[in-house]
N, C-alpha and C positions, 0 to 999 in steps of 0.2 A: 504493499500500499505505500502509496507517494504520500509526502509530508503534508500537502494541502488535504488530501483525503483523511488522513489521519486526524488534523486538527479539526476538519468538518465532523468527525465522527465523536471526538471528544468533546465539542461543542454541542451536539444533539445529546449527548449522555449527560450533560450538566445544566447550563443554562437552557437547554431545548427542553429538558425533563420538567424544569421548572415552568417554563412558559405552556408546555403541554398540560402539565397537571393543572395549571391555573385555569387555562380555557376550557379545560372539561369541567372542573368545579363549576365555573360560571354557566356554561353551557347547559348543565344539569341541573342548574340553579340548588345546588346541592345543600347550601345554608351552612355549610362548614367554614363559620366566620373565623375559628382560631387557625385552621388548617390554611385558609386562605392568607390571612394576616402573616403567618409565619413564612409561608412561601414567599410573601412580598419582601419580608424583612430578609430572608436569606438572599433572594434575587438581588436585592439593592446592594449587599454586602459583595456578591460575587461580581456584578458589574463595575463596583467601585474599584475592587482588585483588578479589573482588566483597564482601568483608566491609565492616563499618561504617568501618574505618580505610582501606580502599582500598589497603593495602600488599600486595605478592605475597610475603608470607611463609607459604610453603607448610609450614614447619616446624610452623606453628600447627595447620593442619588436620590434616597428619599426625600431630602428637600426640595429637589427638581419636581417632585410628584404632588407638592403642596401649593395649595393656593398662596398667592402672593400676599404680601402685609405682615401683619403680627404672626401668623402661622410660621413664617421664616424663622422668626425668633425662638420658637418652641421646636423647631425641627430636630434638633439632636436629642433633646429630652424626650420628645414624641418616639422617635425611632427606638431608643433604648428603652422606653417604656414597652413598646410593641415587641419588638424584636427580642430583645433579651428576656424579658416576660415570658414570651411565649416559647422561646427556644428552653430555657430553664425551668419553667414552672408550669407551662402551659396554661398561663394566666396572663392577662396584661398587669404591668405594675400599675400602681395607682399614683396619681399625682399628689404630690404634697404641696400644697401652696400656703405659706404661713402656718404651717402646724395642721393644716386640714387636707384630708385625703378627698381625693376626687377620684370616681372609678371612670374608666374608660370602657366605652360600650363599641363592641363591633359588630357591623351588619352588612351583610352582603346582599340583601334583598329590599331593604327599606330605602328611603330617602338617602341618596349618596352625598358626600362631602363630608367635611368636618365642621361640626356645631355643637354649640353648648346645649346641655338638657338639663331639666329640672324636674325630677321625680321623686319619689318616697324615700329614696337613699340620698337625696341632696342634689346638687350641682355636679354634673359630669361631662364627659365628653363623648359624644357621638363619632364614630370613624366608619366611613362608607368604604369598606375594603374591596367592593366590587371595582368601583371607580380607581382605586391606587392599583388593583391587579391587571386591569385593562391598559391603564398608563404604562405599567412596568413591562407588558407584553409588546407595547410599541416599542420602548427602549430597547427590549432583546432583540426584536425585529431589525432595528436600526443597526446595532453592533453586528448582527450576523451579516446584513448587508455591507457594512464597512468592511468585515474581515474578508468576504469576497474578493475584494481588491486591493487591501491594504497589508502588506507585509508586516508592517510594524503592528497593526492591530491583532494580527494573527499570533505574534510574538508575545505581546501583552497578554492574550489569553492564556498561551501556554504556561508562561510565567507565573500566572494568577491561581493556578490549579492548587487543591490540596497537596500538601507534602504527603509523601508516600508513608506508610507505616512500616518502619524497619523492622524486620523480625531479628530475635537474637538467636543464638546458635540451637538453644532447646525447642525454640518455637518454629525455626526453620526445620529442623528434624520432624516435628510434628507434622507441619504442613508437607513435607516429603511424603511421610507414611500415608496422609490422606490423599494426595495425589496418586501415589502408587496402587492404594486400595481402590481408587476410583478408575484404575486402569488405564492411566495416562503415563 
């Protein structure tokens, strides 16, 4: 397999999977709000790693998906509350403002966008994750198109991939036994 085909396959199995999963979840009107939110957070981080500085600062890509104005000031904190909260505890972190906690509500079906809500639990933040997911898919499409004709973009993508998991001697022996038992 030539290098461009290899990179295309690697893309399909990383950012391509995120895009495909997001589109499937949205097309099926799954209502899996936390799953969609987590995929958006991970996709932002992956796209950021493919950027010119090569850093995994997903909050920068996330900020580009937010409405202009004061939402931009909150971009870093909102990204962390969503991505880190969902990745590490499968719940959004609450926003703490002057000692008071505010819940973040994710919704893929109802009104989209970012807006403040007031309910029995108090003032909170509604996040329309469908709109975020759709915008992220467009960004992934754009990066894929760029990679088709830009060698530098392909190289950035390859450098952005997750590090390999190096096996120690004992683990390598176990792996070898498993491969042999499988008939390979």
